[in-house]
N, C-alpha and C positions, 0 to 999 in steps of 0.2 A: 504494500500500500504506500503510495507516495506521501511524503511528509507534508503536513499542513504548512502553508506559506503565510508568514505575516505580510502585511501590506508593504509595498516598496517604499523605503524611506527616501529622503532627499540625499542622493549620493554626492551632491555638490556642497554639502554641509560638512565642514571639518569635524564637528562633534560626532556626526554619524560615523564617519570613517574611523575616528579614534576609538569610539565605543566598540566598533566592530573588531578593531585590532585587539582591544582589551578582552572582548568576549572570546576571540580566537585564542589568545594567550591563556585564557582560563581553561581551555581544553588540556593544555600541557602542564601548567603550573598549578600545584606543586607536584602532581603525580609523576612527572618525568624525572624528578630528581632521585638518583640512586644514592643513598647515604654512604655506600661503600666507595663511591667514586663516579663522577660523570653523570650522564643522563641515560635513561632508557630510550631506545630508538624505534621500537616497533609497537604500534598501537592499533587496536581494532577500532571500529566505529564508536563503540561506547567508552573508549579510553582505556580498556584493559590492555595490559602488556602481554604480548604473545612471544617475545624472545627477549629475555632479560640480560643476555650475555653478549650478544654481538654488538660491536661498536664500530661505526664507520666514520672516517675522518670528516666526511662532508656533513653528516648530522652533528658531530661533536662541535664543529666550528660554527655551524649555522645556529646552534643553540646559544652560543656566545652572542651572536648578532641579535637574536630575538630578545634575549634578556637585556642586552645593552640598550636596545631601542625602547623596550618597555620601561626600563628605569628612567631613561632620558625624557620620556613623554609623560609618565605617570608618577614618578618620584617615589614609588614604593620601595623601601629598603630591602624587602624580600627579593626584589628583582636584582638588585645589586649583589646580594648574597648568591643568588642563582647564577649570575654572570661569572662571579669569581669561582664558583664551584665548577662550572663548565670549562672555564679557562684553565684551571689547574689540571683538569683531566687532559686537555689538549696538550699541555706542556709536559705533564709527568708521565702520561701513558702513551700518547701517540708519538711523542718525540723519540726518534731512533738514536739512542745513546751510543750505539756501535758505529754508525755510519753518518750520522747527521740527517737532517730532514725529518719528515713526518710520515708515519706508517699509515697505510691505507685502511686496513681492516684488522680488528682485534677480537679475540675471544676473552671477555673480561670476567674475572671472578675475584671476589675480595681476597686481597693479598697476593694475587698472581694473575698473569694474563699471558695468553699465547698470541703470537702474530699469525693471523690467518692469511694475510697478503701484505707483504712488505714493500710492494712496488711503490715507487715514488712518482706521483702524478703532479704535473704542473697545475692541473685543475684543483687538486687538494691543497697544494701550497698556496694557490691564489686565495683559497678560503681561509687558510691560516692568516694570511695577510689581512684579509677583510675582517676577520674576528679580532685580531690585535688592534686594528685601527678603530673599530667601534668600541672595543674595551677601553682604549685610551680616551675616546670622546665621552665615555660614560664615567670616567674618573678612576678607572683601574690602571693607574700609571705603571704598574709592574709589567704591563704588556709592551711598553714603549721599546725596550731593547730587543724584545722578541720580534717586534714589527720590523725593525731595521735588519735583524738577523735573517728572517725568512725572505725579505726582499733580496738580500745579498745572495741567498741560496738560489732563488729564482734566476737571478742574473748569472750566477756562476754555473749553475747546473743545466738550465733550460734555455737561456737566451741565445738565439741564433742571430748574431750581429749582421750577417749578410742578408738575411731575410727580414730583419727588424721585427721578429716575432718570437714567441716562446715555442720551443719543442714541447712534446706532450708527455712522454713517459720514459722512465729510466728504471733499471733494476735497483734492488734495494741497496747494493753496494756502489751504485752509480757507474759501474764499469760498462754497462751496455745501455745505449740510448736507442729507443725504438725508432724505426723509420717512419712511423705514422706521425702526421701533423694534423692538428684539428683547430677549428676556429673557436670551439666552445671554451677551451681552456684560456684562450686569449681574450674572449669576451668577458669572462669572469675575472681575469687578471686586470682588464681595464676597469671594471667595477671596483675591484679592490684597490687599485692604484689611485683612483679618484678619492676613495675613502681615506687612504693613507695621506694623500696631499691635504685633505681637510683636517685630519687629526694632527698633523705635524707642521703644516705650513711650508714643507720642503718642496721646492720646485721640481726636484728630480722625479718625484712620483707623477706629477702632472705632465712633465715632459714625456715620460715613458707611456703614460695613458694615451697621450696624443699620437705617439708613434704607432702603438698597437691599433688604435682605432682607425687611423688613416690607412694603414697597410691592409687591414681586413676589409674595411668598408669601401675603400677606393681601389687599391691595386689588386687585391685578390678578387674583389667583385668584378673587376674588368675581365678576369679570366673565366668568369662564371655567368655571363649574360647580364652583368650589372647587379647581380644579387649575391647573397652570401651562401655558398655551399659549405657543408659541414666538414668534409674530409679531403685530405691532401697527402701527397707523397713527400719524401724527404726534401725534394726541390720545390715544394709548395705549388705543385701542379695539381689540379683537382683530380681526385680519385672518385669517379662516378659510380663505381661498383662496391665500394667499401661498405660492408654490413648490409648489402642489398638483400641478403637472406636472413637478416636479423633487424628488421626495420623498427622494432620497438625497443632496441637496446637502450638501457637507462641513460647512459652518458654519451653514446655515440650512435644515435639513430640514423638510418639512411634517409636521404631526401632533404629538400629544403625544409626548414622549420619556420612556419609563420610566427611562432612564439619567439624565436631568436631574431627574426626581422624586427618585431616590435620591441624586444628587449634592447636591441642595438639602437633603435630609434630613441628610446628613453636615455640610454647612455650618451648618445651623441648630443642630445639637448643639455644634459648635465655637463658634458665637456665644454660645450659652447658657452654655457653660463659661467663656468669657472675658469676657462682657459684664456681669458683676455690678457692676462699678465704674461703669457708665453711669447707674445710678439709674433705669432704665427697666423697664417691665413686659416680661418675657421669658416669661411664662406660656404664650404661644401657640406658642413654638418647638417644644417636645417634641410636643404633640398634632399639630401640622402635619407634623413630621418623620415621625411614625408613620403618619399618613394617606397621605402621599405614598409612603412606602416600601411600605405595604400595597397600595396601588392598583397600583404598578408590579409587584409580585410576583403579585398576584391576576389582573391583566389581561394582563401581558406574558410570564409564564412559559410556556414550551413544554412541556406535559405529556408529549408524545410523544417529543421529541428533546432536551429539556433546554435550559437557557439562556434568557435574556431577549431578547425580540424588540426590534427597533430602534424601531419607531414604532406608535402607536395613533391611529386615526381619532377624530374628535370624539365618536363613540358608544362609544369605548373598545374597539372591535374592533381586532385586529391588522391593520395596513395595510402593514407592511413586516416580513416574518418573518426577514429576515437577522439574524445575530448579530454584534455588534461587540465587539471586545476591551474597550473602555473602559467599556461598559455593565456588563459582568460585574464588572470590577475595582472600579468606584465603588460598585456595589451591595453587594459583599462588605464594603467599608469601612463603608458605612452600616449594614449588619447588625451588624457588630462594635461600632460606636459605640452603636447602639440597645440591643444586648444588655448592654453594660457599664453603660449609663445606666439602664436599666429593671430589670435582673435577670430579664427575661422569657426563658426558655429557648427559646421559639419562634424568637427571632431567631438563636440559635445554630444551629438547624436550617436556617434560610434560609442562613446563612453557610456551613454545611458543604456544602449542595447547590450553592451558587454556586461554591465553591472546587473541589469534586469535578468539576463540569462543566468549569470552566476548565482545571484541571490535565489533564483527559483530552483536551480538544479544542483549546484555545487555546495552551497553553504548548508551545513548541518545545524539547523536552528534548535534542535533538541540537545545535542551533546556538545556542539561547538566545533570549530575548525571547518575545513572544506574536505569533501571527498576528493580522492586523488585522481580517479579516472572513470569516465563514462564511455559507453559505446556511442555509435553514431546516432542512436535513437534516445540517448541520454539515460540509459539504464546502467546501474552500477555493475561493475565487473567483479567486485570483490568487497569483502567487509574489512579489508585492511586499509584503514584510513591513512595511516602514516607509517609506512615502512621506511627503512634507512634512506636518508637523503631528503626527506620531505620537511618535517617539522614546521610547515607553514611559513617558512622564511619568505617565500615569494608573496604570499597573500598579505601577511602583516607588513612586509616591506613595501608592497604596492600601496597600502593604506597610508603609510607614513610619507611616501613619495608624493601621493596625490594631495594629502593634507598640506604639505609644504608648498606644492604648486598653487593650491587654492589660496594660501596665505600670501604668497608672493604675487599672485595675480589679482589680489584685491577682493577675493570672494569671501564668503562667510566661513 
């Protein structure tokens, strides 16, 4: 039986967005806190934990973000305690004391833990950088040296100076660097670098964010029909078949990703807003953001059932019609930023339909948080609301981004 829906609120009211972020946070806090260390990562729809031991670097770092943002917006000291609890686990458990860097996947048990996957991912290290930056901005200054350290590791271990982008994956001992290259790790590195610049005021982070954004959304896009393909070889040439047989891969799905188009649109507008001090041409940022967002909405929107589809084939036809929570949330944030940046009311129309769809189908008004995935007809595929990697970092983050845009744009 479908859940009963409350009336649609005013999604352009900051108080509504912040209340929703707080309500979503209430699904996780305090039940996510494992007193023995870190956070639980696997939750059913009702909030019950279904795997208490496995700990993924992406969830561990994203919990730092969600607690930091909640503390900064709502001021509850319990959120600061949760932030520090999550941050300690990232540093004490995920940190590889043998080889440096951060471990991807752990089996955690009080007093001991085993490394399930020690692979070093640029994606994961980008989230460590993001976590440290937001921890610093929330007042956890102990993260400041770790922020600089993980940036240096990204530069030393993953930066490809010739390409001006980060490589993707290394063995635990750093001796082997995979030939795979991906845009996703670079997109989240750009996000983390913007946060690091905000937290520290250091220009080097903003400079690197600019380089990554330009090279992905301009140079690499030129190699892929003007859009952002996900996968590349070691020479940064598009690999059109990578994971073609695994299109729902959690971190490396095949196809163009409408959600990544809109996520890049948001990041480009944030870069444009903050990058004036760089003395570089940013005239390409807005038109690129508009083109990416428009393509996502025009090609990915499901006119029959609502929502943005997950993936597009190279010819821009829908190849995975499932709906993912993060795609809708990031797209709503991009629509709000585009609307406040351009004054074009059409973006508010997009914003409203994204929120109306999400409020109706994705938001769990009974237990809190968002469902993770629906099929093309908006039916739930699982009762696993938050497996490793989710933690509603995207949905709460979108609310905070939109609230900031509304404030800057002079709205309520």
